[in-house]
NUPA-293737 format. One record per residue (C-alpha): residue number from 1; x, y, z. Coordinates in Angstrom, 1 decimal. Layout:
! residues N
vexdren:xx:yy:zz
NUM:X:Y:Z
...
This chain:
! residues 463
vexdren:xx:yy:zz
1:-41.3:-40.2:-11.8
2:-37.7:-40.9:-10.9
3:-36.5:-38.0:-13.0
4:-39.1:-35.7:-11.4
5:-38.1:-36.8:-7.9
6:-34.4:-36.2:-8.8
7:-35.3:-32.7:-10.1
8:-37.3:-31.9:-7.0
9:-34.4:-33.1:-4.8
10:-31.9:-30.9:-6.7
11:-34.2:-27.9:-6.3
12:-34.5:-28.5:-2.6
13:-30.7:-28.6:-2.2
14:-30.3:-25.4:-4.2
15:-33.0:-23.6:-2.3
16:-31.6:-24.6:1.1
17:-28.1:-23.5:0.1
18:-28.8:-20.5:-2.1
19:-27.7:-17.9:0.6
20:-30.9:-15.9:-0.1
21:-31.0:-14.6:3.5
22:-34.8:-14.7:3.5
23:-34.8:-15.0:7.3
24:-32.2:-12.2:7.7
25:-28.4:-12.2:8.3
26:-26.2:-11.7:11.3
27:-22.8:-10.2:10.4
28:-19.8:-8.7:12.0
29:-18.8:-5.4:10.4
30:-15.2:-4.4:10.6
31:-13.4:-1.1:9.7
32:-11.2:-1.3:6.6
33:-8.2:-3.5:7.3
34:-9.3:-4.2:10.9
35:-9.1:-7.6:12.7
36:-10.7:-6.6:16.0
37:-13.6:-4.6:17.4
38:-16.3:-5.5:15.0
39:-19.9:-4.2:15.3
40:-22.5:-7.0:15.3
41:-25.3:-6.2:12.9
42:-28.5:-8.2:12.5
43:-30.8:-7.5:9.5
44:-34.2:-9.1:9.2
45:-35.4:-10.7:6.0
46:-37.0:-7.6:4.6
47:-34.0:-5.2:5.1
48:-31.6:-8.0:4.0
49:-33.3:-8.2:0.7
50:-32.5:-4.7:-0.5
51:-29.1:-3.5:-1.6
52:-29.6:0.0:-0.1
53:-30.5:-1.3:3.4
54:-27.6:-3.8:3.4
55:-25.0:-1.2:2.3
56:-26.4:1.5:4.6
57:-26.2:-0.9:7.6
58:-22.5:-1.8:6.9
59:-21.6:1.8:6.2
60:-23.3:3.1:9.4
61:-21.5:0.4:11.5
62:-18.1:0.9:10.0
63:-18.0:4.6:9.1
64:-20.8:6.2:11.2
65:-22.7:7.3:8.2
66:-25.1:5.2:5.9
67:-23.5:6.5:2.7
68:-19.8:7.0:3.6
69:-18.5:3.4:2.8
70:-18.8:0.7:0.3
71:-18.6:-3.0:1.3
72:-16.0:-5.7:0.8
73:-15.6:-9.3:1.9
74:-12.5:-10.7:3.4
75:-11.0:-11.5:0.0
76:-11.5:-7.8:-1.1
77:-14.5:-8.5:-3.4
78:-17.2:-5.9:-3.7
79:-20.3:-7.0:-2.0
80:-23.7:-5.3:-2.5
81:-26.3:-7.7:-1.0
82:-26.7:-9.9:2.0
83:-26.8:-13.0:-0.2
84:-23.4:-12.1:-1.7
85:-21.9:-11.7:1.7
86:-23.4:-15.0:2.9
87:-22.1:-16.8:-0.1
88:-18.6:-15.3:-0.1
89:-18.1:-15.8:3.6
90:-18.8:-19.5:3.1
91:-16.0:-19.7:0.6
92:-13.1:-21.7:2.1
93:-10.5:-19.6:3.8
94:-11.6:-16.1:2.9
95:-12.2:-15.3:6.6
96:-11.7:-17.0:10.0
97:-14.6:-19.4:10.9
98:-17.7:-17.9:12.3
99:-20.2:-15.1:11.6
100:-20.1:-13.5:8.1
101:-17.6:-10.6:8.0
102:-18.2:-7.4:6.1
103:-15.6:-4.6:5.8
104:-16.7:-1.0:5.4
105:-14.3:1.0:3.2
106:-14.5:4.8:2.9
107:-15.4:5.7:-0.6
108:-12.3:7.9:-0.9
109:-10.0:5.1:0.3
110:-8.9:1.7:-1.0
111:-9.6:-1.7:0.5
112:-6.7:-3.1:2.6
113:-6.4:-6.7:3.7
114:-6.9:-7.5:7.4
115:-3.9:-9.3:8.9
116:-5.9:-11.3:11.6
117:-2.7:-12.7:13.2
118:0.8:-13.6:12.1
119:0.6:-16.9:10.3
120:-3.0:-16.5:9.2
121:-3.6:-17.9:5.7
122:-6.3:-16.2:3.6
123:-7.6:-17.8:0.4
124:-8.6:-15.8:-2.6
125:-11.0:-18.1:-4.5
126:-11.6:-15.6:-7.3
127:-7.9:-15.8:-8.2
128:-7.6:-19.6:-8.4
129:-5.3:-21.1:-5.8
130:-3.8:-17.8:-4.5
131:-3.3:-17.4:-0.8
132:-2.0:-14.6:1.5
133:-0.1:-15.5:4.6
134:0.3:-12.8:7.2
135:4.0:-12.3:8.0
136:3.7:-9.1:10.0
137:0.9:-6.8:11.2
138:3.2:-3.7:11.3
139:4.1:-3.3:8.5
140:1.2:-5.0:6.9
141:3.1:-7.8:5.1
142:1.9:-11.0:3.4
143:3.5:-13.9:1.6
144:1.8:-14.6:-1.7
145:1.5:-18.1:-3.0
146:0.1:-18.6:-6.5
147:0.6:-15.1:-7.8
148:2.8:-16.1:-10.6
149:4.3:-19.2:-12.2
150:7.9:-20.2:-12.9
151:7.3:-19.4:-16.6
152:6.2:-15.9:-15.6
153:9.3:-15.4:-13.7
154:11.6:-16.6:-16.5
155:9.7:-14.5:-19.0
156:10.1:-11.3:-17.0
157:13.9:-11.8:-17.0
158:13.9:-12.5:-20.7
159:11.7:-9.4:-21.3
160:14.1:-7.2:-19.3
161:17.2:-8.5:-21.2
162:15.5:-7.9:-24.5
163:15.0:-4.1:-23.9
164:17.5:-2.0:-25.9
165:16.3:1.6:-25.6
166:18.5:3.8:-23.5
167:15.8:4.8:-21.1
168:14.3:1.5:-20.1
169:17.1:-1.1:-20.7
170:19.0:-2.9:-17.9
171:21.4:-0.4:-16.3
172:22.5:0.8:-12.9
173:19.4:1.3:-10.8
174:17.8:4.7:-10.4
175:15.6:6.1:-7.8
176:12.8:8.8:-7.6
177:9.6:9.4:-9.3
178:10.7:10.9:-12.6
179:13.7:10.5:-14.9
180:16.9:8.6:-14.3
181:18.9:9.3:-11.1
182:21.7:6.9:-10.3
183:21.9:6.2:-6.5
184:24.9:5.3:-4.4
185:22.7:3.5:-1.9
186:21.4:1.1:-4.6
187:23.9:-1.2:-6.2
188:21.6:-3.2:-8.4
189:20.7:-2.9:-12.0
190:17.2:-2.4:-13.3
191:15.1:-2.4:-16.4
192:11.6:-1.1:-16.9
193:9.3:-3.6:-18.5
194:6.2:-1.7:-19.7
195:3.7:-3.5:-21.8
196:4.8:-7.1:-22.5
197:2.1:-9.8:-22.2
198:3.6:-11.1:-18.9
199:4.0:-7.6:-17.3
200:0.5:-6.6:-18.3
201:-1.0:-9.9:-17.0
202:0.7:-9.5:-13.6
203:-0.2:-5.8:-13.2
204:-3.9:-6.6:-13.9
205:-3.7:-9.5:-11.5
206:-2.3:-7.3:-8.8
207:-5.1:-4.8:-9.2
208:-7.7:-7.6:-8.9
209:-6.0:-9.1:-5.9
210:-5.9:-5.7:-4.1
211:-9.6:-5.2:-4.6
212:-9.6:-2.6:-7.4
213:-12.8:-2.6:-9.5
214:-10.8:-2.1:-12.7
215:-7.3:-1.7:-14.0
216:-5.9:1.7:-14.6
217:-2.4:2.1:-16.1
218:-2.2:5.6:-14.5
219:-2.1:3.8:-11.1
220:0.5:1.2:-12.2
221:4.2:2.2:-11.9
222:5.4:-0.2:-14.5
223:7.3:-3.4:-13.6
224:10.8:-2.7:-12.5
225:12.9:-5.8:-13.1
226:16.1:-5.9:-10.9
227:19.4:-7.8:-11.1
228:21.5:-8.0:-8.0
229:24.9:-9.5:-8.7
230:27.2:-10.8:-5.9
231:27.4:-8.2:-3.0
232:24.7:-6.0:-4.6
233:22.0:-4.6:-2.3
234:19.8:-1.6:-1.5
235:19.9:0.3:1.7
236:16.7:0.5:3.8
237:14.2:2.9:2.2
238:10.5:3.6:1.7
239:8.5:2.9:-1.5
240:6.2:5.9:-1.1
241:7.5:9.0:-2.8
242:8.5:12.4:-1.6
243:6.7:15.3:-3.2
244:8.5:16.9:-6.1
245:9.0:20.7:-5.7
246:6.6:21.5:-8.5
247:3.7:19.4:-7.2
248:1.0:20.7:-4.8
249:1.5:19.6:-1.1
250:-1.8:17.8:-0.9
251:-1.3:16.0:-4.2
252:0.8:13.2:-2.7
253:-0.9:12.9:0.7
254:-3.4:10.1:0.3
255:-5.0:10.8:3.7
256:-5.9:14.3:2.3
257:-7.2:13.0:-1.0
258:-3.8:12.8:-2.8
259:-2.0:10.0:-4.6
260:1.1:7.9:-3.7
261:2.3:4.4:-3.9
262:-0.1:2.3:-1.9
263:1.1:-1.2:-2.1
264:4.2:-3.1:-3.4
265:4.0:-6.6:-4.9
266:7.6:-7.7:-4.9
267:8.4:-10.7:-7.2
268:11.3:-13.1:-6.7
269:12.3:-14.3:-10.2
270:15.3:-16.6:-9.2
271:16.6:-18.6:-6.3
272:19.6:-17.2:-4.5
273:22.2:-19.4:-2.7
274:22.9:-17.0:0.2
275:21.6:-13.5:1.0
276:19.4:-11.4:-1.1
277:16.5:-11.2:1.4
278:14.0:-8.3:1.7
279:14.4:-7.0:5.2
280:12.1:-4.8:7.2
281:14.4:-3.3:9.8
282:11.7:-1.6:11.9
283:10.0:-5.0:12.5
284:11.2:-7.6:14.9
285:11.7:-11.2:13.6
286:8.7:-13.2:14.8
287:9.2:-16.0:17.3
288:7.7:-18.5:14.8
289:9.9:-17.3:11.9
290:10.8:-20.9:10.9
291:7.1:-21.8:10.5
292:6.4:-18.8:8.2
293:6.8:-19.1:4.4
294:10.1:-17.6:3.3
295:10.9:-15.8:6.5
296:14.6:-15.9:7.5
297:15.1:-17.8:10.7
298:18.9:-18.1:10.5
299:21.4:-16.0:12.5
300:24.7:-14.7:11.3
301:26.9:-17.8:11.5
302:30.5:-18.4:10.4
303:29.5:-19.1:6.8
304:27.5:-15.8:6.6
305:30.2:-13.8:8.4
306:32.9:-15.1:6.0
307:30.8:-14.2:2.9
308:30.0:-10.8:4.4
309:33.6:-10.0:5.2
310:34.8:-11.1:1.7
311:32.6:-8.4:0.0
312:34.0:-5.2:-1.3
313:31.3:-3.1:0.4
314:30.2:0.4:1.1
315:29.7:1.5:4.7
316:26.0:0.7:4.8
317:26.2:-2.9:3.6
318:27.7:-4.7:6.6
319:25.0:-3.2:8.9
320:22.3:-4.3:6.5
321:23.6:-7.8:6.5
322:23.3:-7.9:10.3
323:19.7:-6.7:10.1
324:19.0:-9.4:7.4
325:19.7:-12.1:9.9
326:18.2:-10.5:13.0
327:15.1:-8.5:11.9
328:12.1:-9.6:9.8
329:13.4:-10.6:6.4
330:12.0:-12.7:3.6
331:14.3:-15.0:1.5
332:14.1:-15.0:-2.3
333:12.7:-18.1:-4.0
334:11.9:-18.4:-7.7
335:8.2:-17.5:-8.5
336:7.4:-16.5:-5.0
337:6.2:-13.0:-4.0
338:5.3:-10.7:-1.1
339:2.8:-7.9:-0.7
340:3.3:-5.0:1.7
341:1.4:-1.8:2.1
342:3.0:1.7:2.2
343:-0.3:3.2:3.3
344:-2.5:2.5:6.3
345:-6.2:2.0:5.7
346:-6.8:5.7:6.4
347:-4.4:6.8:3.7
348:-1.6:7.9:6.1
349:1.9:6.8:5.0
350:3.5:4.0:7.0
351:7.2:4.3:8.0
352:7.1:0.7:9.2
353:7.1:-0.3:5.5
354:10.8:0.8:5.4
355:12.6:-2.1:3.8
356:16.0:-2.9:2.2
357:17.5:-5.3:-0.4
358:19.9:-7.5:1.5
359:23.3:-7.9:-0.2
360:23.6:-11.0:-2.3
361:26.3:-13.1:-0.6
362:26.5:-16.0:-3.1
363:24.9:-16.0:-6.6
364:22.7:-13.6:-8.6
365:19.2:-12.4:-7.7
366:16.6:-11.4:-10.2
367:13.5:-9.7:-8.8
368:10.8:-7.2:-9.7
369:8.9:-4.3:-8.2
370:5.2:-3.9:-9.1
371:3.9:-0.7:-7.5
372:0.2:0.2:-7.2
373:-1.0:3.7:-6.4
374:-4.2:4.5:-4.6
375:-5.0:7.1:-7.4
376:-3.5:8.2:-10.7
377:0.0:9.7:-10.4
378:-0.1:13.5:-10.0
379:2.8:14.1:-12.3
380:4.1:12.9:-15.7
381:6.8:10.2:-15.9
382:9.2:9.8:-18.7
383:9.3:6.0:-18.0
384:5.8:5.6:-19.4
385:5.7:7.9:-22.4
386:4.7:11.1:-20.6
387:7.4:13.7:-20.9
388:5.5:16.1:-18.6
389:7.1:18.0:-15.8
390:4.3:17.6:-13.3
391:3.0:21.1:-13.7
392:-0.7:21.7:-14.5
393:-1.1:23.1:-18.0
394:-3.0:22.3:-21.2
395:-0.4:19.8:-22.3
396:0.1:18.1:-19.0
397:-3.0:18.6:-16.8
398:-3.3:17.5:-13.2
399:-5.6:14.6:-12.5
400:-9.2:15.4:-11.2
401:-11.9:13.6:-9.4
402:-15.0:12.4:-11.4
403:-18.2:11.0:-9.9
404:-20.9:9.1:-11.9
405:-24.4:8.5:-10.5
406:-27.6:7.3:-12.0
407:-31.3:7.8:-11.4
408:-32.1:4.8:-13.6
409:-31.3:1.1:-13.2
410:-27.7:-0.1:-12.9
411:-25.4:1.1:-15.6
412:-21.7:0.6:-16.6
413:-19.1:3.3:-17.1
414:-16.6:2.8:-20.0
415:-13.4:4.7:-20.9
416:-13.0:3.9:-24.6
417:-13.8:0.2:-24.7
418:-12.5:-0.5:-21.1
419:-15.1:-1.0:-18.4
420:-14.2:1.1:-15.4
421:-17.0:0.3:-13.0
422:-20.7:-0.2:-12.2
423:-23.1:2.4:-11.0
424:-26.4:1.7:-9.2
425:-29.1:4.0:-7.8
426:-27.8:5.5:-4.6
427:-24.3:4.0:-5.1
428:-22.1:6.5:-7.0
429:-18.9:5.5:-8.7
430:-15.8:7.6:-8.2
431:-12.5:7.6:-10.2
432:-9.5:9.8:-10.9
433:-9.2:11.0:-14.5
434:-7.8:13.9:-16.5
435:-9.5:16.9:-18.3
436:-10.5:15.9:-21.8
437:-11.0:12.2:-21.1
438:-14.2:10.8:-22.5
439:-16.5:8.3:-20.9
440:-19.7:6.6:-21.8
441:-22.6:5.2:-19.7
442:-23.9:1.9:-21.1
443:-26.5:-0.7:-20.3
444:-26.4:-4.1:-22.0
445:-23.9:-2.7:-24.5
446:-26.0:0.3:-25.6
447:-24.6:3.8:-25.0
448:-26.9:5.9:-23.0
449:-24.8:9.1:-22.6
450:-21.3:10.4:-23.3
451:-19.3:12.6:-21.0
452:-16.1:14.7:-21.3
453:-14.1:15.5:-18.2
454:-13.7:19.2:-17.5
455:-10.7:21.0:-16.0
456:-11.9:20.8:-12.5
457:-13.6:17.4:-12.5
458:-17.2:16.6:-12.8
459:-20.2:14.9:-11.1
460:-22.2:13.3:-13.9
461:-25.7:11.9:-13.5
462:-27.5:9.6:-15.9
463:-31.2:10.5:-15.8
């Protein structure tokens, strides 16, 4: 009897806390990346129980159309049912307290984290102990805690030093999308770490953190490991790229369906005694800078001025030092990281994401850029084994859009043996691919159909 009573008690606890939404759900629906002006939506138990009704309600509220958006929670996780949203909103720290929050993301756009307010700490429970602390709303800038370990930082440095091929080894830093172009406004050294275990792990973690459903190497710009010696720095610049002359004008405009760098995860691999901050000169230093993780709150004092004046510098560097101690800037610290977006939620490019590498005044700084694109790059890159020139031809085709839908139960889409995403009735799955690429539709491991992408893209349906 005691065992039966205990079992019944446990069942009662589970049923009262199973987020089944049998009585319905009240939720606030926000536009992608928004922290204000939600639409209050109330679903009764009947509508709340169906995926189609839930997604249509969120999409209608956020995007004005019942099929225009997919749904995410505050941590960027895909949500398809009321019960999922209820459960995820109850996770500690994924959203401010209160009514469950859903975010409607246009199907041709990527999820973008809401900032809430400067100093807000968002927890990502699906990534262990990782948190994002809002450092600025414009640009959209976050401090990451728990993204990598000290061992990861040390290994990236070791990986960079171990490279010996002429194209990717540590040498004076280059700029641009393709090839090697030495820059007079960047006085660091860089190496391209492509496929080591640590680089691959961190790239995949970045994709998961940013809310991507799967990892795609064509949207990862490698890991650029940097070494800044004493007095080295990088003038203020943007991470999104200008269009090469041989690439179509729309191809690099994300708001028009094109591809560009969407987000930067910047990794600090060592401590630096003085200097070496990442500065955002278009952003004012917040009044509570001293309370924000890593944000520089110090002004130029006699010590900083003496170190600055002792440098053998180019003309842009003294001005940058001044900005590093007056504008929004983040200090380097081993195994810490920041995230900032180069695109707004609607895909337009954000000039406020302009940033610079402050000259190192004392010591050596190791760091790394991890760039993530919203879609596959529209040109070849010699850094990653593609010697293409960016022109569309049989040997180097342009990327195309592919859509998968199903009239059956839920299926999975695979490229080779890599799962790309899930497809459900009424919820198509879109991705960017290349002509000739092959995909399979599977259920419970069994291949249902095989597809080959055509020159102009395809819309595949499993019947």
